[in-house]
Every structure is written in structure tokens, then in C-alpha cells.
C-alpha positions as CSV (number, residue, x, y, z in Angstrom):
1,M,-28.3,-7.2,19.1
2,D,-31.1,-4.6,18.4
3,F,-30.9,-2.5,15.2
4,H,-32.5,1.0,14.9
5,A,-32.6,2.9,11.6
6,P,-34.0,6.4,12.3
7,G,-34.9,8.6,9.4
8,T,-34.4,12.0,10.9
9,L,-31.9,13.5,13.3
10,A,-34.6,14.1,15.9
11,D,-35.5,10.3,15.8
12,A,-31.8,9.4,16.0
13,L,-31.4,11.6,19.1
14,A,-34.5,10.1,20.6
15,V,-33.1,6.6,20.1
16,K,-29.7,7.5,21.5
17,A,-31.4,9.0,24.6
18,A,-33.5,5.8,25.1
19,H,-30.5,3.5,24.4
20,P,-27.3,5.3,25.5
21,D,-25.3,2.1,25.1
22,A,-26.3,1.8,21.4
23,L,-23.5,2.2,19.0
24,P,-23.9,4.6,16.1
25,I,-22.9,3.3,12.7
26,A,-22.6,5.3,9.4
27,G,-19.9,4.1,7.0
28,G,-19.1,1.2,9.3
29,T,-15.3,1.3,8.4
30,D,-14.3,1.3,12.1
31,V,-17.4,-0.3,13.7
32,M,-17.6,-3.4,11.4
33,V,-13.9,-4.2,12.0
34,D,-14.5,-4.1,15.8
35,L,-17.6,-6.3,15.4
36,N,-15.9,-8.8,13.2
37,F,-13.0,-9.2,15.5
38,D,-15.3,-9.3,18.5
39,R,-13.6,-6.3,20.1
40,R,-17.0,-5.0,21.1
41,R,-20.5,-6.3,21.3
42,P,-22.9,-3.5,21.8
43,P,-26.5,-4.2,22.8
44,A,-27.8,-2.2,19.8
45,L,-26.7,-0.3,16.7
46,I,-28.1,2.9,15.4
47,D,-27.8,3.2,11.7
48,L,-27.4,6.8,10.7
49,T,-27.2,6.4,6.9
50,R,-30.8,7.5,6.4
51,V,-30.4,10.7,8.4
52,G,-30.2,13.4,5.7
53,E,-29.3,16.2,8.1
54,L,-26.0,14.5,8.8
55,R,-25.0,14.5,5.1
56,A,-25.5,18.2,4.5
57,F,-22.7,20.7,4.2
58,G,-22.5,24.4,3.4
59,A,-21.6,27.9,4.6
60,D,-22.6,28.8,8.2
61,G,-21.5,32.4,8.8
62,A,-17.7,32.5,8.8
63,H,-17.5,28.7,8.9
64,L,-18.0,25.8,6.6
65,R,-20.3,23.3,8.3
66,I,-19.7,19.8,7.4
67,G,-22.2,17.1,8.5
68,A,-20.9,14.2,10.4
69,G,-22.2,11.9,7.7
70,V,-20.4,13.5,4.8
71,P,-18.0,10.9,3.3
72,Y,-14.4,11.5,2.6
73,R,-14.9,11.3,-1.1
74,Q,-17.3,14.2,-1.0
75,I,-14.8,16.3,1.0
76,I,-12.1,15.5,-1.6
77,D,-14.3,16.3,-4.6
78,Q,-16.5,19.2,-3.3
79,L,-14.7,20.9,-0.4
80,A,-11.0,20.9,-1.2
81,A,-11.0,24.7,-2.0
82,R,-12.6,25.6,1.3
83,A,-11.0,22.9,3.5
84,P,-7.7,22.0,1.7
85,G,-5.9,20.5,4.7
86,L,-8.9,18.2,5.5
87,A,-9.1,17.2,1.8
88,L,-5.4,16.4,1.7
89,A,-5.8,14.1,4.7
90,A,-9.0,12.5,3.3
91,R,-7.0,11.5,0.2
92,T,-4.7,9.3,2.3
93,I,-7.5,7.5,4.2
94,G,-8.0,3.8,3.2
95,S,-9.0,2.7,-0.3
96,P,-11.4,4.4,-2.7
97,Q,-14.1,2.1,-1.2
98,I,-13.3,3.3,2.3
99,R,-13.3,6.9,1.2
100,N,-16.7,6.4,-0.4
101,R,-18.1,5.0,2.9
102,G,-16.1,6.5,5.7
103,T,-17.3,9.7,7.4
104,L,-15.8,12.6,9.3
105,G,-18.2,11.9,12.2
106,G,-17.0,8.3,12.4
107,N,-13.4,9.3,12.6
108,L,-14.3,11.7,15.5
109,G,-16.5,9.2,17.2
110,S,-13.8,6.6,17.3
111,A,-11.5,9.3,18.8
112,S,-8.3,7.4,17.7
113,P,-5.0,9.3,18.2
114,A,-4.1,8.0,14.7
115,G,-7.3,9.4,13.0
116,D,-6.1,11.1,9.8
117,A,-8.9,13.7,9.9
118,H,-7.9,15.0,13.3
119,P,-4.6,16.9,12.7
120,P,-6.1,19.2,10.0
121,L,-9.1,19.9,12.3
122,L,-6.8,21.0,15.1
123,A,-4.6,23.0,12.7
124,A,-7.5,24.9,11.3
125,G,-9.2,25.6,14.7
126,A,-12.3,23.5,14.0
127,V,-15.2,23.1,16.3
128,V,-17.1,19.9,16.9
129,E,-20.9,20.0,17.1
130,L,-22.5,17.6,19.5
131,A,-26.3,17.1,19.9
132,S,-28.7,15.2,22.2
133,V,-32.4,15.6,23.2
134,R,-31.0,18.0,25.8
135,G,-29.8,20.4,23.1
136,T,-26.7,21.2,21.0
137,R,-23.3,22.2,22.1
138,T,-20.0,22.9,20.5
139,V,-16.5,21.9,21.6
140,P,-13.2,23.0,20.0
141,A,-11.5,20.1,18.3
142,A,-8.4,20.6,20.5
143,E,-10.6,19.9,23.6
144,F,-12.7,17.1,22.2
145,F,-10.2,14.3,22.8
146,T,-9.6,13.2,26.4
147,G,-7.5,10.0,25.9
148,P,-6.9,7.1,23.6
149,K,-10.3,6.4,21.9
150,R,-12.0,8.6,24.5
151,S,-13.7,12.0,24.0
152,V,-16.0,14.5,25.7
153,L,-18.9,12.8,23.9
154,A,-21.7,12.0,26.4
155,A,-23.5,8.6,26.3
156,D,-26.7,10.3,24.9
157,E,-24.9,12.5,22.3
158,L,-24.1,12.2,18.7
159,V,-21.5,14.0,16.7
160,T,-23.6,16.0,14.2
161,A,-21.2,18.3,12.4
162,V,-17.8,20.0,12.2
163,L,-17.6,23.8,12.0
164,L,-14.4,24.6,10.1
165,P,-13.2,28.2,9.4
166,V,-12.9,28.7,5.7
167,A,-9.2,28.5,5.0
168,P,-7.7,32.0,5.3
169,G,-4.4,30.7,3.8
170,P,-2.6,27.6,2.6
171,Q,-2.8,24.3,4.4
172,Q,-0.9,21.1,4.1
173,F,-1.0,17.5,5.5
174,A,1.5,14.7,5.5
175,K,1.9,11.4,7.2
176,V,4.4,8.5,7.6
177,G,3.3,4.9,7.1
178,T,4.5,1.7,5.5
179,R,2.7,3.1,2.4
180,T,0.8,6.3,1.5
181,A,-2.7,5.0,2.1
182,M,-4.6,2.0,3.4
183,V,-2.4,2.0,6.5
184,I,-2.5,3.4,10.1
185,A,-0.1,6.4,10.3
186,V,3.1,6.0,12.2
187,C,2.7,9.7,12.6
188,S,1.0,12.6,10.8
189,F,1.1,16.3,10.8
190,A,-1.0,19.2,9.5
191,V,-0.2,22.9,9.2
192,A,-2.5,25.9,8.4
193,L,-1.2,29.3,7.7
194,D,-3.4,32.3,8.7
195,P,-2.0,35.4,7.0
196,V,-4.6,37.6,8.7
197,A,-3.9,36.6,12.3
198,R,-0.3,35.9,11.3
199,T,-0.3,32.6,13.1
200,V,0.6,29.0,12.1
201,G,-1.9,26.3,13.2
202,T,-0.6,22.8,13.8
203,G,-2.0,19.3,14.3
204,I,-0.1,16.2,15.3
205,G,-1.5,12.7,14.9
206,S,-0.4,9.2,16.1
207,A,2.2,10.6,18.4
208,G,0.4,10.9,21.8
209,P,-2.6,9.7,23.7
210,T,-4.7,12.2,21.8
211,P,-4.2,14.3,18.7
212,L,-2.0,17.3,19.8
213,R,-1.1,20.8,18.8
214,A,2.4,22.4,18.9
215,T,1.2,25.6,20.4
216,A,4.8,26.9,21.0
217,A,5.2,27.0,17.2
218,H,2.0,28.9,16.5
219,D,3.5,32.4,16.7
220,L,6.6,31.7,14.7
221,P,7.8,35.0,13.2
222,L,7.3,34.3,9.5
223,P,8.1,37.1,7.0
224,W,4.4,37.8,6.3
225,D,5.0,41.3,4.9
226,T,7.7,40.6,2.4
227,A,6.7,37.0,1.6
228,G,10.3,36.2,1.3
229,P,12.0,32.8,1.5
230,L,12.0,31.2,4.9
231,D,15.2,31.2,6.8
232,D,16.7,27.7,7.2
233,D,17.1,28.2,11.0
234,L,13.5,29.2,11.3
235,V,12.3,26.1,9.5
236,R,14.5,24.0,11.6
237,R,13.2,25.6,14.8
238,F,9.6,24.9,13.7
239,G,10.5,21.3,13.3
240,E,12.1,21.1,16.7
241,L,9.0,22.7,18.4
242,V,6.7,20.3,16.7
243,A,8.8,17.3,17.7
244,A,9.0,18.5,21.2
245,A,5.2,18.8,21.5
246,A,4.7,15.2,20.6
247,R,4.2,12.6,23.4
248,P,4.9,9.3,21.5
249,I,5.3,5.8,22.7
250,D,7.1,2.7,21.3
251,D,4.7,0.3,19.6
252,V,4.5,-2.2,16.7
253,R,4.4,0.7,14.1
254,G,7.5,2.6,15.3
255,T,9.5,3.9,18.2
256,A,8.9,7.1,20.1
257,A,12.3,8.4,18.9
258,Y,11.5,7.6,15.3
259,R,8.1,9.4,15.6
260,R,9.8,12.5,17.0
261,H,12.3,12.5,14.2
262,A,9.7,11.9,11.5
263,L,7.4,14.7,12.9
264,G,10.3,17.2,12.7
265,V,10.8,16.2,9.0
266,L,7.0,16.4,8.3
267,A,6.8,19.8,10.0
268,R,9.7,21.3,8.0
269,R,8.3,20.0,4.7
270,T,4.7,21.0,5.2
271,L,5.6,24.5,6.5
272,T,7.9,24.9,3.4
273,W,5.1,23.7,1.0
274,A,2.5,25.9,2.6
275,W,4.8,28.9,2.6
276,D,5.6,28.4,-1.1
277,D,1.8,28.4,-1.7
278,Y,1.5,31.6,0.2
279,R,4.2,33.3,-1.7
280,K,2.7,32.2,-5.0
281,G,-0.6,33.7,-3.9
282,R,1.2,37.0,-3.2
283,A,3.0,37.2,-6.5
């Protein structure tokens, strides 16, 4: 197995163009598991840890640009105010050691339907930046995933960043698993309130062949003007729409029926939590 360690993004893209079968590795929290269990044996690895451009983050117009190499710990410690949903999800990922090493780009690159970072990206309307020697393109997070562990990423491309709208309102994330962290989610859900557009963003994880959105719930008529309490029937309807949008299967972690039920519960809880935060902000 060949090993490449480029020092710049330009060098990394050149290596990927010359060796499209080479597997990128940053934190290695997914890649090393696959290698250790002999699930894959790529002809080469591209070590991205020395590429400083991938570890940068900051404002980019109306968006927050988070480099693909930014670890979860940094998202939690430095970006929670601007990307609260993503930071909440990051807190549930693995152990402290995994959060220190694991990266947002690695989560996207693996394209697992159970990736914890994916629901808040979908809920917030994030855009994924992809680059190759041919140029740079952006893809909405909702269109990035094409199937279980498959995405629109071309063989010569790398995930370079995520462009996340700075949160216009409260965001929440929750997941169900055998424990809170260090576990693959049975299902997960993220919600993002946009008081300006008066919409509710959603993201569903581990309940379909790809991360999903409950688009039928996005225009739920919340009492934005009065910021009054949410009607019980409205909250219940939100949970039903989220559960209906899921496409779960039975597997070793849970049944399809359980996932739908759990998503309805998570949807009701996170909407209520986010709305309570909205009301406090209006007080």
C-alpha cells in the first residue's frame, strides 16, 4: 500500500487526480476500523492531516465555512454559538479521543446514513464544497448522499469544506442508542428554526438509505408572531410528519417500527426544546 502525505491542498488534489483509487485519511476514526477489519484494502492512502487549508474555519459571506479537517472538539469548543445543532451532534460522537481526531469531512466522506453530523447539516441547509484539479463545486447537503455509504463525490474529488448558514434561530439534536455516546445511532433527528423565513428545517439520521429531511413539516404554522406556547396537536402532527418521512429497515440495532416511533418522539421533543429557546429569546 502506497502512502502519500501532501502538505497543501493543491498537492492533495494533484495526488487524488493521479491516484483516484487512493483513500483519504484524516482522523482515521472510520478508515482505520475498515483497514483493521480488512473491509477494504485501498492501493494507497492520502494523509490529509498536514493540509492546513482543510483545518481552517471562519465567516464566508452569510455562511460559516468549516474546513473538512476541523475536528469535532473544535466545533464544540469554538463554533457552538454559530452552529449550535452541529455542536450538539458533535458532543454525542464517540469518546473524547474520537472527538479530538474525527473530522466533519470524514463523516461526509464515509456517507453513512447513521453519521451523526448529517442531520444537523440537512436541517440547517448546509452546502458541501468539493474540489479537484478540475475546479471547485458546491452541492446542497440534502443532495450529497445517493445511497448507503455512497455520495456524489467523484473519484478525483475531496470534500474540502461545509458552508453552513449562521444559525438564524434555535437548533436542537437528539439521538436514540444503547447509550448517549460511543454508539451508532438507532435513529437521530435535528431541527433548525428560522424565524426570518418562518420555516422549520429537519434532518433524519439512521432511518433510511441516506440521511433524510421531513419536507412536509418545514412549513408547519408555528405562532411566530406571538411566540406563544405550541399547541399539543401541532407538536403531535410534527412528530407524525417526521416519522412518515423516514424509510427505516429492521436490523440488529432496531426494527423499522421502533425507529418510526422513536423519531416521532425525538421530533416532538426537539421542536419543543427549540421553541422554548425561541420564546426565551423573544422575552
